[in-house]
C-alpha positions as CSV (number, residue, x, y, z in Angstrom):
1,X,4.9,25.2,34.0
2,X,2.7,22.8,31.6
3,X,2.1,24.3,28.2
4,X,-1.3,24.5,26.5
5,X,-1.7,21.1,24.9
6,X,-3.9,22.8,22.2
7,X,-1.5,25.3,21.7
8,X,1.2,22.8,21.1
9,X,-1.0,20.8,18.9
10,X,-1.9,23.5,16.7
11,X,1.9,24.6,16.2
12,X,2.9,21.2,15.6
13,X,0.0,21.1,12.8
14,X,1.3,24.6,11.4
15,X,4.8,23.5,11.1
16,X,3.9,19.9,9.2
17,X,1.5,21.6,7.1
18,X,4.1,24.2,6.0
19,X,6.2,21.4,5.1
20,X,3.9,20.6,2.5
21,X,5.0,16.6,3.2
22,X,1.8,15.4,4.8
23,X,-1.7,15.6,4.5
24,X,-4.0,17.2,6.7
25,X,-5.3,14.2,8.2
26,X,-1.8,12.7,9.1
27,X,-0.7,16.2,10.4
28,X,-3.9,16.1,13.0
29,X,-3.0,12.4,13.5
30,X,0.5,13.3,14.4
31,X,-0.4,16.4,16.7
32,X,-3.0,14.4,18.6
33,X,-0.9,11.3,19.4
34,X,2.2,13.5,20.1
35,X,0.0,15.6,22.7
36,X,-2.6,13.1,24.2
37,X,0.0,12.0,26.8
38,X,1.3,15.5,28.0
39,X,-0.1,14.7,31.3
40,X,2.1,12.0,31.8
41,X,5.2,13.7,30.3
42,X,5.4,16.6,32.6
43,X,5.4,14.6,36.1
44,X,8.1,12.5,34.5
45,X,10.0,15.5,33.5
46,X,9.9,16.8,36.8
47,X,11.0,13.4,38.3
48,X,14.0,13.5,35.8
49,X,15.0,17.0,36.9
50,X,14.8,16.3,40.6
51,X,14.7,12.6,41.2
52,X,14.5,13.1,44.9
53,X,11.6,15.1,45.0
54,X,9.4,12.2,44.2
55,X,9.2,9.3,46.8
56,X,8.1,5.7,47.2
57,X,4.9,4.8,45.3
58,X,4.4,8.0,43.5
59,X,7.8,7.9,42.0
60,X,6.6,4.4,40.6
61,X,3.4,5.5,39.6
62,X,5.3,8.6,37.8
63,X,7.4,6.3,35.6
64,X,4.6,3.4,35.1
65,X,2.3,5.8,33.9
66,X,4.6,7.0,31.2
67,X,5.9,3.7,30.1
68,X,2.3,2.5,29.9
69,X,1.1,5.6,27.9
70,X,4.1,7.1,25.7
71,X,5.0,4.1,23.6
72,X,1.7,3.3,21.4
73,X,0.9,7.3,20.8
74,X,4.7,7.7,19.6
75,X,4.5,4.6,17.6
76,X,1.5,6.0,15.9
77,X,2.7,9.4,15.5
78,X,5.7,8.0,13.8
């Protein structure tokens, strides 16, 4: 089951703000970039959990979407 993106982003923001080490703008940016590609993450997680459940072009699509979308948001969040 996919978690709520809004709930995950809100909790990330709370954790980072509690640390006192980041500005509110930076915290919002981190949360956005780490949750923006969640729709690509869960199909990949499903594939990794059960690689034989997804076949052919669908499997390739799941992998390519993750490779295409995840690196830039991760880099921006970092």
